[in-house]
C-alpha positions as CSV (number, residue, x, y, z in Angstrom):
1,X,-15.6,-9.0,-9.6
2,X,-16.7,-10.3,-13.0
3,X,-18.8,-13.0,-13.0
4,X,-17.2,-16.0,-12.2
5,X,-17.2,-18.8,-15.3
6,X,-15.2,-21.9,-16.3
7,X,-11.9,-20.6,-18.2
8,X,-12.7,-20.2,-22.1
9,X,-16.4,-20.5,-21.1
10,X,-18.4,-17.8,-22.5
11,X,-20.4,-15.8,-20.6
12,X,-23.9,-15.9,-20.2
13,X,-25.7,-12.3,-20.7
14,X,-27.9,-11.4,-17.9
15,X,-31.4,-11.1,-18.3
16,X,-33.1,-8.1,-19.7
17,X,-34.6,-7.7,-16.2
18,X,-30.9,-7.8,-14.7
19,X,-30.0,-5.3,-17.0
20,X,-32.8,-3.3,-16.9
21,X,-32.7,-3.4,-12.8
22,X,-29.1,-1.9,-12.4
23,X,-30.2,0.4,-15.7
24,X,-32.8,2.5,-13.2
25,X,-30.6,2.5,-10.5
26,X,-27.7,4.3,-12.5
27,X,-30.7,6.7,-13.9
28,X,-31.9,6.9,-10.2
29,X,-28.1,8.2,-9.3
30,X,-27.5,5.5,-7.1
31,X,-23.3,5.6,-6.2
32,X,-22.8,2.1,-6.8
33,X,-24.6,1.8,-9.9
34,X,-22.0,2.8,-11.9
35,X,-19.4,-0.4,-11.1
36,X,-22.1,-2.6,-10.7
37,X,-23.7,-2.5,-14.2
38,X,-19.6,-2.6,-15.5
39,X,-19.5,-5.9,-13.8
40,X,-22.5,-7.2,-14.9
41,X,-21.9,-6.5,-18.5
42,X,-18.4,-6.5,-19.2
43,X,-17.8,-10.2,-19.2
44,X,-20.9,-10.8,-21.5
45,X,-19.7,-8.2,-23.4
46,X,-16.1,-9.2,-24.2
47,X,-17.7,-12.8,-24.9
48,X,-20.3,-11.6,-27.1
49,X,-17.5,-9.8,-29.2
50,X,-15.2,-12.4,-29.4
51,X,-17.5,-14.9,-31.0
52,X,-18.4,-12.1,-33.5
53,X,-14.6,-11.6,-34.5
54,X,-12.8,-14.7,-33.3
55,X,-9.7,-14.5,-35.2
56,X,-8.8,-11.1,-34.2
57,X,-4.9,-10.9,-33.9
58,X,-4.8,-9.1,-30.8
59,X,-8.1,-10.3,-28.4
60,X,-7.3,-7.9,-25.5
61,X,-8.5,-5.2,-28.3
62,X,-11.6,-6.8,-27.4
63,X,-12.0,-5.9,-23.7
64,X,-10.6,-2.6,-24.5
65,X,-13.6,-2.0,-27.0
66,X,-16.3,-3.6,-24.3
67,X,-14.4,-1.3,-21.4
68,X,-14.6,2.0,-23.6
69,X,-18.3,1.4,-24.1
70,X,-19.3,0.5,-20.8
71,X,-17.1,3.8,-19.4
72,X,-18.9,5.9,-21.5
73,X,-22.2,4.5,-20.9
74,X,-22.2,5.0,-17.2
75,X,-20.7,8.3,-17.5
76,X,-23.5,9.6,-19.6
77,X,-26.7,7.2,-20.3
78,X,-28.3,9.6,-21.8
79,X,-27.3,8.6,-25.2
80,X,-29.2,5.6,-25.3
81,X,-33.1,5.6,-26.1
82,X,-35.0,2.8,-25.2
83,X,-37.5,3.5,-28.2
84,X,-34.8,2.3,-30.3
85,X,-34.2,-1.1,-29.0
86,X,-32.3,-3.1,-25.7
87,X,-29.6,-1.7,-23.8
88,X,-28.0,-4.5,-24.6
89,X,-28.2,-4.2,-28.3
90,X,-26.9,-0.4,-27.8
91,X,-23.9,-1.4,-25.9
92,X,-23.0,-4.1,-28.3
93,X,-23.1,-2.0,-31.6
94,X,-21.1,0.6,-29.7
95,X,-18.3,-1.7,-28.7
96,X,-18.6,-2.9,-32.3
97,X,-18.1,0.7,-34.1
98,X,-14.9,1.1,-31.1
99,X,-13.4,-2.1,-31.7
100,X,-13.2,-0.7,-35.4
101,X,-11.4,2.3,-34.5
102,X,-9.4,0.6,-31.8
103,X,-8.0,-2.0,-34.3
104,X,-7.1,1.0,-36.5
105,X,-5.3,2.6,-33.9
106,X,-3.6,-0.9,-33.0
107,X,-2.4,-1.2,-36.3
108,X,-0.7,2.1,-36.5
109,X,0.9,1.5,-33.0
110,X,2.4,-2.0,-34.1
111,X,4.0,-0.1,-37.0
112,X,5.9,2.4,-34.6
113,X,6.7,-0.2,-32.0
114,X,8.2,-2.3,-34.8
115,X,10.5,0.8,-36.1
116,X,11.3,1.2,-31.8
117,X,15.2,0.8,-31.5
118,X,15.7,-0.3,-27.3
119,X,19.0,0.7,-27.1
120,X,19.0,4.4,-28.9
121,X,15.7,4.7,-26.1
122,X,17.5,3.2,-23.3
123,X,16.5,5.4,-20.2
124,X,19.6,6.1,-17.6
125,X,17.2,7.4,-14.7
126,X,17.7,3.9,-13.3
127,X,14.0,2.8,-14.1
128,X,13.3,-0.8,-15.4
129,X,12.5,-1.7,-18.5
130,X,9.1,-2.9,-17.4
131,X,8.6,0.7,-16.1
132,X,9.7,2.3,-19.4
133,X,7.1,-0.2,-20.9
134,X,4.5,1.7,-18.8
135,X,5.6,4.9,-19.6
136,X,5.2,4.1,-23.6
137,X,1.9,2.5,-23.1
138,X,0.3,5.5,-21.0
139,X,2.4,8.2,-23.6
140,X,2.6,6.1,-26.9
141,X,3.6,9.6,-29.0
142,X,6.2,10.4,-26.3
143,X,6.4,11.9,-23.4
144,X,5.2,16.2,-22.9
145,X,8.9,18.2,-23.1
146,X,10.0,18.3,-19.5
147,X,8.2,15.7,-18.0
148,X,9.9,13.4,-15.6
149,X,9.8,9.8,-15.8
150,X,10.7,8.9,-12.2
151,X,7.5,11.0,-11.8
152,X,4.9,10.0,-13.6
153,X,5.8,6.4,-12.4
154,X,5.7,7.6,-8.7
155,X,1.9,9.1,-10.0
156,X,0.9,5.8,-11.0
157,X,2.2,3.7,-8.4
158,X,0.4,6.7,-6.2
159,X,-3.1,5.1,-7.6
160,X,-2.3,1.7,-7.5
161,X,-1.6,1.4,-3.9
162,X,-2.0,-2.4,-3.4
163,X,1.5,-3.8,-3.6
164,X,-0.2,-7.3,-5.1
165,X,-1.8,-4.9,-8.3
166,X,1.4,-3.3,-8.6
167,X,3.4,-6.4,-10.0
168,X,0.3,-7.7,-11.8
169,X,0.5,-4.1,-13.7
170,X,4.3,-5.3,-14.2
171,X,3.9,-8.5,-15.5
172,X,0.8,-7.4,-17.8
173,X,3.3,-4.4,-19.1
174,X,6.1,-7.2,-19.4
175,X,3.9,-9.1,-21.6
176,X,3.6,-12.1,-19.3
177,X,0.9,-14.6,-20.4
178,X,1.5,-17.5,-17.8
179,X,-0.7,-18.3,-14.9
180,X,1.6,-19.6,-12.5
181,X,3.5,-16.1,-12.7
182,X,0.4,-14.4,-11.7
183,X,-1.1,-17.0,-9.4
184,X,2.2,-16.6,-7.5
185,X,2.4,-12.8,-6.7
186,X,-1.2,-13.1,-6.2
187,X,-0.9,-15.7,-3.9
188,X,-3.2,-18.5,-4.9
189,X,-0.2,-21.0,-6.2
190,X,-1.9,-23.3,-4.3
191,X,-5.3,-23.4,-5.7
192,X,-6.2,-25.8,-8.3
193,X,-5.5,-24.9,-11.7
194,X,-9.2,-24.1,-12.7
195,X,-8.9,-21.7,-10.1
196,X,-6.3,-19.9,-10.3
197,X,-7.2,-19.1,-14.0
198,X,-10.2,-17.2,-13.1
199,X,-8.7,-15.5,-9.8
200,X,-6.0,-14.3,-12.6
201,X,-8.4,-13.2,-14.9
202,X,-10.5,-11.7,-12.7
203,X,-7.4,-9.5,-11.2
204,X,-6.1,-8.6,-14.6
205,X,-9.4,-7.3,-15.9
206,X,-10.1,-5.4,-13.0
207,X,-6.6,-3.7,-13.5
208,X,-7.6,-3.5,-16.8
209,X,-10.5,-1.4,-16.1
210,X,-8.3,1.2,-13.6
211,X,-5.8,1.7,-16.1
212,X,-7.8,2.2,-19.0
213,X,-9.1,5.3,-16.6
214,X,-5.6,6.5,-16.5
215,X,-5.0,6.0,-20.4
216,X,-2.8,2.7,-20.1
217,X,-4.1,0.0,-22.7
218,X,-1.7,-3.1,-21.9
219,X,-2.2,-5.8,-24.9
220,X,-0.5,-8.9,-24.3
221,X,1.3,-10.9,-27.0
C-alpha cells in the first residue's frame, strides 16, 4: 500500500538508506522487491512531480508518469548507473520526461473525445455505458477487427476478481470523484472522512497500477 498520510499533504521522500536498501533487494532478485520499491516511492514521486507542475490540467497524468517510470525501472534496473547520481534523481528525471510525452498523448486523446458522438457509437450488445468507457480506454484507437466487446470485458473481470475492486473500477471509468461513492462501495462509510479519503486514495492508486499493466488509464475529470 501507499504510505499513509493526511489528504493533500505531500508525501515525504524516503531516506537514501531506505531507497538503497530496497534497491539492493531488487538487484539481488528478491521476489517482493519490485512491489516494495513501488510502494515506497510511488506516492513521494507523485508528490514531487505535483510540486513541479501545480497547474497541470489533469493531475492524474502525474500518477501515470510516476507509475510508468517505476514499472520500467523494476522491470530493468540496469538502466540506472549509481555513478551518475542518486536513484531518486534518476526516477524523477525519468518520470518528468514521461510526463511531457504523456501530456502530448493526452491532448490528442482529448481532441478525439471531443469529436466522439455517443449516439452514433451506442453499443447494442448489452454492455453498460461505463463498461463501454472501459473498452474505449483499453483501446482508444478502436477495437481490433473481429474483437468481441463482451469477451474483452470478461477477460478484464477475470483479472480483477475482487467485487469491491471491480465496483471501484466502474466508478473510476465513469468519472466518479465523490469520496462517499467510493467509501460506500468499499464498506468504509462509517469511518471519519479523513480516513475515508486516505483509504479511497490507496484503493484507487493500487487499481491504477493494476490497470496500467493491462494498458488502461483512467483520468478522472
